[in-house]
N, C-alpha and C positions, 0 to 999 in steps of 0.2 A: 751557771746552775742557780735556781732560786726553787725554793719548796713550797708547795701547795698544801700548806696545814689542814686545809679544809677536806680535801680529797686523800691526804697521806701518800703525797706523790710529787714528782719534779718536773720542772721543764728544765732541759738542758740546750743550750743554743751555742752555735758557731759558725764560725766562715769558712767556705771551702772553694776549690776552683774545679768541681768537676763538671761543671757546665762551659769552662773556658775563661771565666773572670770570676772574682769573689762574690759568692752569694751568702745569704744567711738562712741556716737551716735549724731546725728544731727536734726535739723527741722527747716524749713523755715516758717516763720511768717510775715505776712504784717505789715505796719505800723498802720494798724487799728485794729490788733490782730485777723486776720483770719489766720487760719493755711491753709499752702500751700499743696495742694494735689499734693506731689511728682510723683506717678504713672501715675496721669491722666494729669498732667501738665496744670493744673487750680486751682483753689482755691475751697474749701470744708470746711466750718465752723465746721462740725461736723467730720472729718475726722483726726484722729490724726496719719497722716502718716509720723512717724519719721523715720530716714534711719541711718543705720548702716556705720559708717566711717571707722573703724576697728575693725573686730570681729575675729581676728585671735586667735590662741591658746596663753596659757599665759595673762599677764594682758596688758592691755593699759589703761593709767592713765593720769591725770592730762593735758587735753587739752588746748590749747591755739590757738587764731585765729587771723586772720588778713583780709582784703579786700584790692583788688587793684582795683581801680575804673577804670582805662584805660582798661582794660580788663574784666572787671565784674567778677571776681573770687575771692573765698576765698582760704586760705590756712589754714589748721588745722595741728599743732602738737602735739606731745604727746611722753610721756617716754612708751617704748614698750619691754616687757620682753617675748617676743615670741621665742626668742632662748635662750642660757646660760647666756648671759650677756646683762645688760640693754642698749639700744640703743635710739637715738631719731629718729622717725618717721615723716612722713608729707602727707597730701594727699590734691591734688588741688580739688577744685570742682567748676563747674559751678555757674551760678547765680542761678539754679533753684536746685542746691545740688546734681546734677550728676556728679560722679567722673572724672575727666581727668586723665587717666591710673590709675595705682595700689598705694597701698602703698609703699612710698619710705624711705629707711633706710639711715642716714645720715653717716652711718659707723664708730659710735664712739665706739662701744663697750666699755664703761666705767665700769670698775669692782667696782667703789666707788659709792657713794650715789649721784645722780644728783639733783639739787635744783634750784629755780628759774627760771624754762624755761619759756621763752618769745618770742613773735613773732612781728615783724612789717612789714609793705608793704611801700614802696618808689611808692608812686602814679604817680611820673614824668616817673618814667622807668618801672615801674610794676615789680620790685624785691622785694624780700623778705628776711629777716634777723631774723634767730632763734638763740636765744642765751640762755645760761644755765651756771649753775655755779656747780663744783663738786671738791671733795678733792682729790687734786693731793700729793701723797705720797713726790715727790721730791719738789713741789713749793709751799705746802698749799692748799689754796683755789684757783682754775683757774676759769675764765671767758673764755667760748668759744663761738664764734660768726661764724654762716656759712650763707653765702648769697645763695640764692636760684633762679636761673635765668635760661633762655633758653640756654645761652651760658657759656662756663667755666667762671668761676670769682674767686678771691681770697677771702679766709675766714682768720680769723685770732684766734690766740691762745695767751693770755697772761699770765705773769708769776703769781707770789704771788699776791693777791687782797687784803689781811688784812680782809678779811670777806665782802667785799663790793659786793654786789647783781647786778648781770648784770640789764643793762636798755638798751633796743634795740635803744634806741634814743640818747644813751649819745657818747661821743667820747672822746679822751685825753688821752688813754693807747699806750704803746708800744707794738707793735704787732709782731708775728712770722707768717708765710704765710702757707696756704695749698690750694690745688685746689679741687673745689668741682663741680659736673655736676648736672644739672637736669635730 
């Protein structure tokens, strides 16, 4: 759950198996607990109008989310196995839950277990950071962070972390860089 402070409502996200595999769904709820009627663009206390954020083949699991107040948009990230290897995907949503574009893969294609997925928004410049930890055969546990913005930026990968979990707000590690586009 995350608060949309600009519109005085919340986005709730979860995973469930209603379609036979794990998918990610969302629901907008007002600060007073009224369910936002996504299809009619209004409020209806009796309409449980949740919506699919990712219902692709394979499993979509462990959703995380952030809100950028400057653009009134959400970013939802999750672990996705629609292809043969696990990847991190994300989806931008407008304040009413409408998607902006489609699901986007970070292009990680990691063959080991991904843990501690997290996401944060920088409200000053409306950028996002998705971070996660995975077992790297060469370095042990590795922490990866990718910035999500409208223009190309740098993202980083750190080496051995001695089991430290990622924290999207933390700093102080030595990083190597790669470029990611929105």
